[in-house]
GUKOLPA-886291 format. One line per 2 residues: number of its first residue (from 1); their letters; for each residue x, y, z of C-alpha. Coordinates in steps of 0.02 Angstrom, whole numbers, plus 32768, in hexadecimal, padded with zeros to 4 digits. Layout:
<recs>
NUM) A) X/Y/Z ~ ... $
</recs>
This chain:
<recs>
1) XX) 63A8/3385/74E6 ~ 644F/3340/74B6 $
3) XX) 643F/32A1/7539 ~ 63B2/3266/750C $
5) XX) 637B/32BB/7460 ~ 638B/328B/73A2 $
7) XX) 6411/32A8/7313 ~ 63D2/3347/7302 $
9) XX) 63EB/3386/73B6 ~ 6495/333A/73A8 $
11) XX) 64C3/3394/7318 ~ 648F/3441/7362 $
13) XX) 64FA/3426/73F8 ~ 659D/33EF/738D $
15) XX) 6572/3488/7337 ~ 6561/3503/73D1 $
17) XX) 6605/34AD/740A ~ 6664/34DC/736E $
19) XX) 662E/3580/737F ~ 6663/359E/742A $
21) XX) 670F/3542/7415 ~ 673C/35B1/7389 $
23) XX) 6709/3656/73E7 ~ 6780/362B/746F $
25) XX) 6809/3610/73EA ~ 67DD/36B2/73A8 $
27) XX) 67FE/36F9/745B ~ 68A7/3699/747D $
29) XX) 68D7/36CE/73D5 ~ 68B1/377E/73F8 $
31) XX) 6908/3789/748D ~ 6995/372A/7472 $
33) XX) 69C0/371F/73B2 ~ 69B6/36B6/7337 $
35) XX) 6A12/361F/7396 ~ 69BE/3623/7444 $
37) XX) 6A39/35EA/74C6 ~ 6A09/35D0/7576 $
39) XX) 6A9D/35B6/7609 ~ 6AAE/34E5/7617 $
41) XX) 6A59/34CE/76BE ~ 69EE/3437/7705 $
43) XX) 6943/3479/76DF ~ 6958/34C3/7630 $
45) XX) 697F/3485/7584 ~ 69C1/34E8/74FE $
47) XX) 6919/3528/74A3 ~ 6952/34F9/73FA $
49) XX) 6961/3434/7440 ~ 68B5/344D/7490 $
51) XX) 685E/3476/73E9 ~ 68B0/33F7/7397 $
53) XX) 687C/3374/740E ~ 67C8/339F/7407 $
55) XX) 67DA/3380/7348 ~ 6839/32D7/7365 $
57) XX) 67D1/329B/73F5 ~ 6731/32AC/7380 $
59) XX) 6780/3260/72EB ~ 67D0/31C7/7357 $
61) XX) 672A/31AA/7395 ~ 66AF/31BB/731A $
63) XX) 66EF/31C2/726A ~ 6792/314D/7294 $
65) XX) 671F/30DE/72F7 ~ 66FE/302A/72A5 $
67) XX) 666F/3020/7336 ~ 661C/30BA/7341 $
69) XX) 656F/3072/733A ~ 658D/2FF2/73C3 $
71) XX) 6599/3094/743B ~ 65EF/3070/7507 $
73) XX) 65F0/2FB7/74B0 ~ 6680/2FD5/7434 $
75) XX) 6718/2F98/744F ~ 6791/302A/7457 $
77) XX) 682F/2FBC/741F ~ 67FE/2F95/737E $
79) XX) 687B/2FE7/730A ~ 6849/3085/72AC $
81) XX) 685F/30D5/71F9 ~ 68C1/3166/71D2 $
83) XX) 6897/320B/720C ~ 687F/32AD/71B0 $
85) XX) 6923/32F9/71F8 ~ 69C3/327A/71E6 $
87) XX) 6A11/326D/729D ~ 697F/329F/72DB $
89) XX) 6982/320A/735A ~ 6A2B/3239/738B $
91) XX) 69FE/32F1/73C0 ~ 6945/32F2/7406 $
93) XX) 692D/324B/745D ~ 691C/3284/7528 $
95) XX) 693C/31CB/7548 ~ 69E2/31C5/7506 $
97) XX) 6A24/3257/74EA ~ 6A71/329A/7592 $
99) XX) 6A31/3351/75CF ~ 6AE2/3393/75E4 $
101) XX) 6AFD/3369/753B ~ 6A81/33BE/74E0 $
103) XX) 6AD3/346E/74E2 ~ 6B5D/342D/7473 $
105) XX) 6AF1/33D0/73EF ~ 6B0B/33FA/734A $
107) XX) 6A52/3430/7334 ~ 6A02/347C/72A2 $
109) XX) 69F3/352E/72A0 ~ 6957/3593/72CB $
111) XX) 6913/3579/720D ~ 6937/34C0/71FA $
113) XX) 68D2/349E/72A1 ~ 6855/34F9/7275 $
115) XX) 683C/34A1/71D6 ~ 6844/33E8/7235 $
117) XX) 67C2/342F/72A0 ~ 6757/345B/7205 $
119) XX) 677D/33B2/719C ~ 6763/3343/7245 $
121) XX) 66B5/339D/7269 ~ 6680/339D/71B0 $
123) XX) 669F/32E4/71A6 ~ 664D/32B8/7253 $
125) XX) 65B5/3325/7228 ~ 65AB/32B5/7184 $
127) XX) 65A1/3221/71DA ~ 651F/3263/7251 $
129) XX) 64B5/329A/71B8 ~ 64B7/31D1/7186 $
131) XX) 6453/3192/7229 ~ 6386/318B/7228 $
133) XX) 632D/320C/7285 ~ 62F8/318B/7301 $
135) XX) 63B9/315A/7334 ~ 63D7/30FB/73CB $
137) XX) 6446/3121/745B ~ 64D9/30C5/7428 $
139) XX) 64DF/30FC/7381 ~ 64E4/31B7/73B6 $
141) XX) 655E/317C/745B ~ 6601/31BE/7417 $
143) XX) 65A6/3264/73C1 ~ 6573/328C/7462 $
145) XX) 6619/326D/74B6 ~ 667E/32C4/7438 $
147) XX) 6603/3360/7462 ~ 6617/3352/750B $
149) XX) 66BF/3344/7504 ~ 66DD/33E4/7497 $
151) XX) 6672/3441/7530 ~ 66DB/3414/75C2 $
153) XX) 677D/3458/7540 ~ 6727/34FD/7523 $
155) XX) 6708/3509/75E3 ~ 67AE/34E0/75FF $
157) XX) 67E5/3565/757C ~ 6784/35E4/75EE $
159) XX) 67CE/35B5/7692 ~ 687B/35B5/7648 $
161) XX) 6857/365D/75EE ~ 682C/36A2/768A $
163) XX) 68CC/3661/76EF ~ 6937/36AB/7667 $
165) XX) 68DB/374F/7659 ~ 6896/3741/75B8 $
167) XX) 67FC/37A8/757C ~ 6773/3741/7547 $
169) XX) 66C2/3774/7508 ~ 6693/36E0/7570 $
171) XX) 66A2/3724/7623 ~ 667C/368D/7698 $
173) XX) 6638/36FB/7737 ~ 65C5/36B6/77A3 $
175) XX) 6523/370D/77C8 ~ 6517/375C/786D $
177) XX) 64B3/36EF/78FB ~ 6428/375C/7900 $
179) XX) 6401/3755/79CC ~ 643E/36EE/7A51 $
181) XX) 645B/363E/7A56 ~ 63C7/35CC/7AA2 $
183) XX) 63CB/3520/7ACE ~ 636C/349B/7A68 $
185) XX) 6338/3400/7AE8 ~ 6353/3354/7A97 $
187) XX) 6309/32D2/7AEA ~ 633B/3221/7B0E $
189) XX) 631F/31A8/7A81 ~ 634C/3133/7A00 $
191) XX) 6383/3186/7967 ~ 63BF/313E/78CB $
193) XX) 6465/3191/7886 ~ 649F/3175/77D0 $
195) XX) 6456/318D/7720 ~ 63EF/3108/76D8 $
197) XX) 63E4/30B6/7639 ~ 639E/3112/75A5 $
199) XX) 63F8/31A4/7546 ~ 64B9/31D4/7573 $
201) XX) 6517/31B8/7608 ~ 65C9/31BC/7634 $
203) XX) 6604/311F/7676 ~ 662C/3160/772B $
205) XX) 6573/3195/773C ~ 652B/30E4/7718 $
207) XX) 64FB/3063/779A ~ 6458/30A8/77DF $
209) XX) 645E/3069/78A1 ~ 641C/30A6/793E $
211) XX) 6468/3100/79C8 ~ 6437/3128/7A75 $
213) XX) 6421/31CE/7AAF ~ 6416/320F/7B5E $
215) XX) 63B2/32C4/7B65 ~ 6418/3359/7B2F $
217) XX) 6416/3410/7B16 ~ 6473/3455/7A84 $
219) XX) 647D/34FD/7A38 ~ 6404/3529/79B9 $
221) XX) 648D/3586/7959 ~ 6567/357C/794E $
223) XX) 65C1/35E5/79DF ~ 65EF/3697/79A4 $
225) XX) 6679/370E/79C3 ~ 6622/3769/7A34 $
227) XX) 660F/36C9/7A9B ~ 66B7/368E/7A70 $
229) XX) 6737/3726/7A92 ~ 6707/372D/7B56 $
231) XX) 6759/368A/7B5E ~ 67FD/36DB/7AF4 $
233) XX) 680F/3779/7B5F ~ 67E4/3716/7C06 $
235) XX) 6884/36CA/7BD4 ~ 684C/3620/7B99 $
237) XX) 68D9/360A/7B19 ~ 6952/360E/7BA7 $
239) XX) 68EC/35AE/7C36 ~ 691F/34EA/7C26 $
241) XX) 6881/34AB/7C8D ~ 680E/34BA/7BED $
243) XX) 6883/345D/7B6F ~ 6884/33AD/7B60 $
245) XX) 6936/3373/7B50 ~ 6923/3375/7A8B $
247) XX) 68EB/341C/7A9E ~ 697E/3449/7B15 $
249) XX) 69F9/33F1/7A9D ~ 69BF/346C/7A03 $
251) XX) 69B6/350A/7A5D ~ 6A70/34D9/7A7D $
253) XX) 6A89/34F3/79CA ~ 6A14/3591/79AF $
255) XX) 6A6D/3621/79A0 ~ 69E9/369C/79BC $
257) XX) 6976/3669/7A44 ~ 68E3/36B9/79ED $
259) XX) 684F/368B/7982 ~ 6891/3661/78BE $
261) XX) 687E/3709/7850 ~ 6853/377A/78EF $
263) XX) 68AF/37FB/7945 ~ 68A5/3871/79C9 $
265) XX) 6896/3922/798C ~ 687F/39CE/79F4 $
267) XX) 67DD/39D3/79B2 ~ 67A7/3915/79D5 $
269) XX) 67C9/387D/7984 ~ 67D8/3869/78C7 $
271) XX) 67DC/37E1/7856 ~ 6841/37D6/77B3 $
273) XX) 67BE/37CB/7714 ~ 67D6/37E5/7661 $
275) XX) 6881/37FE/7688 ~ 686D/3882/76EB $
277) XX) 684C/3896/77C2 ~ 679A/38D8/77D1 $
279) XX) 6740/38E6/7884 ~ 66F8/3841/78BE $
281) XX) 6651/3823/78D4 ~ 6636/37D6/7969 $
283) XX) 656C/37A9/793C ~ 65B4/372D/78B9 $
285) XX) 65DE/3676/78E5 ~ 6694/3653/7921 $
287) XX) 66F4/3601/7884 ~ 67B2/35D8/785A $
289) XX) 67B1/356A/7907 ~ 67E8/34CD/7922 $
291) XX) 67A2/3448/799F ~ 6824/3454/7A1B $
293) XX) 67ED/3517/7A27 ~ 6730/34D7/7A2B $
295) XX) 674B/3450/7A9E ~ 67A7/34DD/7B25 $
297) XX) 6729/3551/7B0B ~ 669B/34D0/7B36 $
299) XX) 6708/34A9/7BDE ~ 6715/3560/7BFB $
301) XX) 6655/3577/7BD5 ~ 661F/34E3/7C35 $
303) XX) 65DF/3492/7BA7 ~ 6630/3404/7B2D $
305) XX) 6605/33EF/7A7A ~ 658C/336A/7A43 $
307) XX) 65C4/32C7/79E7 ~ 6583/32C1/7939 $
309) XX) 64EB/3255/795D ~ 64AB/32E9/79D9 $
311) XX) 64D1/3357/794E ~ 647D/32E1/78BA $
313) XX) 63EF/32D3/792F ~ 63D4/337C/7958 $
315) XX) 63D8/33C2/789A ~ 6354/3336/7870 $
317) XX) 62DC/3347/78F4 ~ 62DB/33FE/794C $
319) XX) 62A3/3487/78D2 ~ 6300/350C/7934 $
321) XX) 63B2/34BC/78FD ~ 6413/3541/7894 $
323) XX) 6497/34F5/7831 ~ 64F5/3528/7795 $
325) XX) 655A/35C5/77AE ~ 65FB/355E/7804 $
327) XX) 662D/34BA/7810 ~ 661D/3470/78C0 $
329) XX) 669F/3408/790D ~ 6642/337E/797A $
331) XX) 668B/3302/79FD ~ 668A/3272/7993 $
333) XX) 6739/3222/7951 ~ 6717/31EC/787B $
335) XX) 66F7/313E/7888 ~ 6694/30B6/780C $
337) XX) 65E4/309D/783B ~ 65B1/2FE5/785C $
339) XX) 65CD/2F7D/77C5 ~ 663D/3008/7766 $
341) XX) 6658/2FC3/76B1 ~ 66DA/3047/764D $
343) XX) 669B/308E/75AD ~ 6701/308F/7513 $
345) XX) 6760/312E/7540 ~ 67B3/30D7/75CA $
347) XX) 681F/3162/760D ~ 6787/31CE/7629 $
349) XX) 674C/3178/76D8 ~ 67BB/30E7/770F $
351) XX) 6858/312C/7727 ~ 6825/31BD/779F $
353) XX) 67C9/314E/781A ~ 6808/3171/78CE $
355) XX) 686B/3208/7893 ~ 67F3/3298/7887 $
357) XX) 6771/32E6/78D9 ~ 66C0/32F9/7881 $
359) XX) 6669/3383/7843 ~ 65B8/33B3/783F $
361) XX) 6550/3421/77DB ~ 65A4/34A1/774A $
363) XX) 65ED/3547/773B ~ 65A0/35D7/76D1 $
365) XX) 6636/3595/7654 ~ 65E9/34E5/7645 $
367) XX) 657E/34C9/75B5 ~ 64CF/349F/75D2 $
369) XX) 64E3/3401/7569 ~ 654C/33BB/75EB $
371) XX) 6504/3418/7681 ~ 6496/337C/76F4 $
373) XX) 646F/3356/778C ~ 64CB/32AC/7790 $
375) XX) 655C/32E8/7729 ~ 6601/32B1/7792 $
377) XX) 6697/3331/7774 ~ 6731/330E/77CC $
379) XX) 67CF/3362/77F7 ~ 686D/335E/7872 $
381) XX) 6829/33B2/7917 ~ 68BD/342F/78FF $
383) XX) 6881/347C/7853 ~ 6851/3537/7869 $
385) XX) 6863/355E/77AA ~ 67B8/3515/7783 $
387) XX) 670D/3562/77A3 ~ 66E5/351A/783C $
389) XX) 66A6/3547/78F8 ~ 663B/34EE/7959 $
391) XX) 6599/34E4/79CB ~ 658A/34A9/7A79 $
393) XX) 652A/341E/7AE6 ~ 6502/33F3/7B93 $
395) XX) 64B6/3355/7BDA ~ 640D/3389/7C14 $
397) XX) 636F/3345/7C52 ~ 6303/339E/7BC8 $
399) XX) 6300/344A/7C14 ~ 6318/34E0/7B9E $
401) XX) 6369/354B/7C11 ~ 63D2/35D9/7BA9 $
403) XX) 646D/35B3/7B70 ~ 6515/35D7/7BB6 $
</recs>
């Protein structure tokens, strides 16, 4: 509903996002105290910085944006009026505040940060309420963007909390796979990739175009631990033949050559959940895997990762295609579609073309408002902190033989 819904649907999505943000913030404070801190690391942000950034982003693109009614045609370089929180531009603008400096900023304490969140949301809802019930996509663009941005940070709070061993009321555990994997046959075809006109779309989704797809067979669901662990137990992390040159370079820096968050125990494999080791459910999708690990398993199993076009085609044309438990690595490097035009939030897509790998689908921590078959997620291939796994594919003649 958020991508195409009226102002009332956008309001409901904004409120749902904020309720989730505040619930996660409470969990962090319960675990870490009133001034929660996490160690400085590439994949982390200070918890209070995350909250302030969410409020700042919403204020910057809505209340302080003189051209918010123009939607994706707004000029991002226009001067802004003052913030409700003086000095916020020097703290929370992720485009200008270097990542490593965020731990040393004189940020407001929890009470001041929560007040900033409350005041910016009140102003956002006031401005949204001034729109007519039939407001168009341009008028709603930044309200939708701010909602989805907040939900992205909520998901980041979930996986950061998992990595830090913080007990969360939101337990992002994928559901069991439910039976053996099967293959879905995708016929050779010309398939239209990308989001069309109408409703909300991120800039990197736009530019619909046809791609020529050869026939292939693709898993009906992501690879489970039951399928992945035999690779580990067979010495797959030690055998260079399964790894790309980039994967081997990554392995050389890996302290322990096992999947992230797993350990061998006398009774079998265990997984870190909610701050403690628990027995691993091998029927769940394998998660917290990087693209290098996904690539290596596929070579070992005589498979390959699907391209993002193959994934999108299967998701939209194959009724048995199951997705939404883990983000899924694809073989595709993140690149612009033909005719790409950046939206006002210039740092969302364009700076990362060519340096990230595309993931498709959604995880159990992804908000329904964000999960979409044409959504393009993207991360560096070494990232294992995110809730990512993969499914495999093979070039095929259209047969439905059982998958490996």
